[in-house]
C-alpha positions, -999 to +999 in steps of 0.1 A: +683+161-466+717+165-450+718+201-463+684+207-448+694+193-415+726+213-415+707+244-425+683+239-396+712+233-372+729+265-384+697+285-379+693+271-344+729+280-335+725+314-351+693+321-331+710+310-299+740+331-307+719+362-313+703+357-278+735+355-258+761+382-252+794+373-235+822+395-222+857+380-223+886+401-210+919+402-228+935+380-202+913+352-215+919+359-251+922+322-259+885+316-251+871+341-275+872+320-307+854+291-290+828+313-273+822+332-305+808+301-321+777+301-297+775+337-285+782+373-294+812+389-279+803+422-263+815+447-238+810+441-201+781+465-198+759+448-224+769+412-216+746+385-203+775+364-191+809+376-179+841+356-180+870+364-157+902+350-143+892+360-107+860+367-088+845+402-093+814+419-081+786+416-106+748+412-108+753+390-139+763+354-141+801+351-138+823+324-151+856+324-132+885+305-148+902+281-124+930+256-127+906+227-131+879+244-151+854+271-142+834+283-112+800+297-121+787+324-097+753+340-097+737+357-067+743+333-039+747+303-062+782+288-068+788+258-091+822+242-098+827+228-133+857+205-134+860+209-171+879+235-192+850+238-218+840+275-217+807+267-236+796+244-208+804+271-183+784+296-204+755+272-207+754+267-169+755+305-163+726+311-187+706+283-171+711+298-136+701+332-149+669+319-167+660+299-136+662+331-115+641+350-139+615+322-141+612+324-103+599+359-106+575+349-134+562+321-112+558+345-082+539+369-105+515+341-116+509+330-081+501+365-070+476+369-098+459+336-090+457+342-052+445+378-058+418+367-082+405+341-058+404+366-030+386+391-051+360+366-061+354+358-024+351+395-016+326+402-044+305+372-034+305+382+003+294+418-003+258+429-010+253+439-047+236+471-057+209+474-084+237+473-110+252+441-097+283+458-083+297+451-048+311+478-025+347+469-034+339+470-071+323+504-068+353+517-048+376+504-074+357+522-102+360+554-082+397+548-078+400+543-116+384+577-122+403+595-095+439+581-098+446+593-133+439+629-122+468+624-098+491+611-125+487+575-116+485+555-148+498+523-164+513+496-141+508+518-111+471+521-117+468+483-122+485+478-088+462+504-072+431+486-087+443+454-070+448+472-037+414+487-039+397+454-046+415+439-016+411+467+009+382+450+028+396+414+025+395+412+063+357+412+063+355+378+046+361+357+077+346+382+102+312+383+085+310+345+088+318+347+125+291+372+130+265+347+118+273+321+144+288+339+175+264+361+195+293+376+215+312+383+183+281+402+169+280+425+199+317+432+196+314+439+159+285+463+164+305+483+189+339+480+172+342+477+134+380+480+133+387+443+133+387+439+095+416+462+090+439+442+113+426+408+101+430+418+064+465+431+069+477+400+087+461+378+061+477+396+031+511+397+048+510+359+054+504+352+017+539+367+010+530+374-026+505+400-016+523+414+014+527+449-002+488+452-001+488+447+037+494+484+046+465+496+025+441+470+040+453+480+075+453+518+071+424+528+048+403+539+079+431+560+094+423+598+097+445+628+088+441+641+124+453+608+140+418+598+153+413+569+129+420+532+134+436+508+140+469+525+147+460+561+151+484+571+123+484+608+114+490+629+083+516+615+060+523+585+083+492+570+066+503+553+033+495+574+003+474+547-014+455+541+018+446+578+020+434+577-016+414+546-013+400+557+021+383+587+004+367+566-023+357+540+004+340+567+025+322+582-005+307+548-015+298+539+021+281+572+027+261+569-006+250+532-003+249+521+034+233+529+067+264+537+089+264+552+123+300+562+115+286+587+091+250+600+097+230+568+102+215+569+068+226+569+031+235+604+020+229+622-013+259+629-035+259+666-027+258+659+010+287+634+008+309+658-011+301+686+013+311+663+042+343+652+025+351+689+018+344+697+054+366+669+067+396+678+045+425+682+068+406+664+096+396+629+084+411+631+049+443+642+032+434+678+024+450+678-010+434+645-021+400+654-006+398+687-025+408+671-058+383+643-053+355+667-045+363+688-075+363+658-098+330+644-085+312+678-085+323+683-121+312+648-131+278+651-115+274+688-123+270+697-086+276+733-076 
């Protein structure tokens, strides 16, 4: 039994040792034997934890030897250990580092949760088509087709999907106001720009989705500077907003009655002709031409 316990202990120590790499300079040679029991000694470049006899600039946890013990430094954190045990200092350094990493994991999970909740609200607030898809879902499917032709794949495409699903998030609250406020309805009928501003402010205040705010705000800007809400022109408009803006226009023109377009839903050929005509005016000329080419080929339109 003792052998089994000792074997298990040795395995645990061995596993831990394989996970931690420590750099110890020659000036602290006397620490190497003790640290080598629980960690792998390595060069400074590959180390997880760095030991030193004076503070140095590093993005890794630093254990600085002092007269009393060690001072552990990591980012803006500073912890004094009044003990000469280097293993304790190393353990504290690893704990700080893992806590910092876990903070990013937590932020990522919070972003995913909030994003999914908002996407559910958006889908439920939009009118579904005969296939059960909402406007934002259809736009996102267009983005999924178009983006890879521009070299956008992998994690970048996943991020663009999220931006696309959230581009009209500002309409959630506004559509409810329209139901109960006659004045608000009249304002909305004459000025549909509000959702871009509301959406960008809302996303920015969530913190974890603040990078999506410029797309929600700028997807109705026009290449010639005559769009809204800020009158941005050309490459002042965020690239993803330009891309999503084309897909958004295409879907709106096909599926809704919009005075912003021609007052009636258009046929696919008509929409593509309009986008082609507006390349360099309403839309990024390069993106517009590529989108039209892709959709004409897909739908076999001459």
